[in-house]
N, C-alpha and C positions, 0 to 999 in steps of 0.2 A: 235253489232259490223262488223258482213256480210253480207250482202244483199242478193249475187251473191255467190254462189258456183257451181266452174266446178270439177267434176274427171272424169278424165282417164280410162275406164274401158275396160279392154282384159283379155281375157282365161286366168289368172292367179292366183293364189292363195295370191301372192301380190296384185296385182292389184282388188283383191275382198273385201280383208284386208281393202284398200284404201275405195273401194265405201260404204263402211260399216258403215264404218266411219264419211264419208262426209255422209251418211243419217241422222244418230245420232245428227252432228254437225244440221245440214239444220234447223232439226226440234227444237233443242235446240233454236237457233238464228233465226228460223221462216224464216231459208231463201228462195230465189227460187235457184231449184239446178238444175243444168245443166249435164249432163252424156253426154257423149262425145267416141268413138268408133272409131278409125281410121284406116283406109286400106292401106298394104301400094301399092305401083305399080311400076313395072318396070320400070329403069331410060330408058327416052324417048330418048336418044341416043341407049340404048341397046334393046328395046322394040321396035318392030311394034306395030302400033293400036292396032290390033286383040290380038297379048299378055296383051297391058292397057286393054282390056273391060276381056279379059281371068284373068286377077286377079281381076280387081273391081268386076266379076261376081263370085268372088271364096269367095272374101271378106266376102264381101254383103249378101251367103250362110253362112256364120260362125257369120259376126257380127250380124245377122237381131234379132237371135233369143238370142242372147247373151245380146241383149240389150231390151229387151220383157223380159228378164227372170229380170234385175234390176230394171225396169221400173214397175215390176209388185212388188216385192220384198217391192221397196220405197214407189207404193201405202197403200200394207199392210202394215207397218208401218205408215201412214197415213200421208207422204210426199209426194206433186204434184211433179213433173218431167218434163225439159224437152228435148228428147233424139235426138241424131244429129249421123249420121254415117257420115263420110268424109271421099278424101283418100287424100292419100300424105307424106311428111317426118312428122312423129307424129308433131313432136316438132312444129315447125313450122304451124300445123293444131292447135292444143290447145293453141300455143296464136297467132297465127290470130281468132281464137272461141273468147280466152278470151274477146280478145281486143275486137272485133266485140260488143257483149253481156255487156259489163263492168265488168266481172268479178273481185269480188273481193281478194277471194280465191282460187287457182289452188289447187288439194289435188291431187298427184301423188304417185304410189303402188312402194318400194323399192323393187327390188330382190334382189342383190345381196349386198357385201361388199361393195361396191364401191358407186357412183352412172355412175347410165347408161347414157350413151351417148345422149338418148330422154332428159333423165329427168334433166340433164345437161345443153341441150339448153333451155330446157322448163324456167328453173330459172335462166340462164343469160340471156333472152331477154325478159321474161315475164314484164309485167307493175301491177301485183299484188302480193299480197301474195303466196309463194308457201308453202305448208306442206306435205313433205316428211312422208307416213305412211310404218312406218317397224316391221319386227319381227324376231328380234334379232334368228338366230340359236339355240344357247346354252340358251334362255330364254323361259319363257312359257309367258312372258307378252310381252305388243304391246312398239312401244317409238316412238314417230312422231320428225322429222328433221325437225324446224322451221325455212323456210331459211328467212332472211329478206334482201327482194332485196335493199336497200336503199347501208347497208353496206358490203353485202355477209356474217355476220356473223350466225349463227346457233345453237338452242340451243336443248339440248335432252330432250323430258320431258317423262316419265311414264305415260301408260292413261290405265286407266280400258276398260275391254274390255264388 
């Protein structure tokens, strides 16, 4: 069903849960798994070139070990992975990457009760199916919000951990 799956990875519990699900799904589907981490940079109008470079170095120092650990975890489970670290606004970067690589499914972690601005922008502009991995605070189960691009409708589905 899916040939290429993209998961956004950041250092949050929700993102890690989404990553673990994406690894399992990619193995099940025998899909190519792409993992992207996005470092934010100051707005060009607000920051100097040196501030932008400093922000990139700081983000790189944080994201390289995170992506390396993700790669090792996926490969330990037998799932090859393509990784990338990019800079910019996360939603724009994720959608551009998905379009560049012909991604069929984008998997993101949901942190709050409502979709966050990054997730909303990814979903609104994505040309691929989006899957929002969530762990409700009141439940020990996980739920998936699967957003269908054409209709904007979503389905909530319980998932085995």
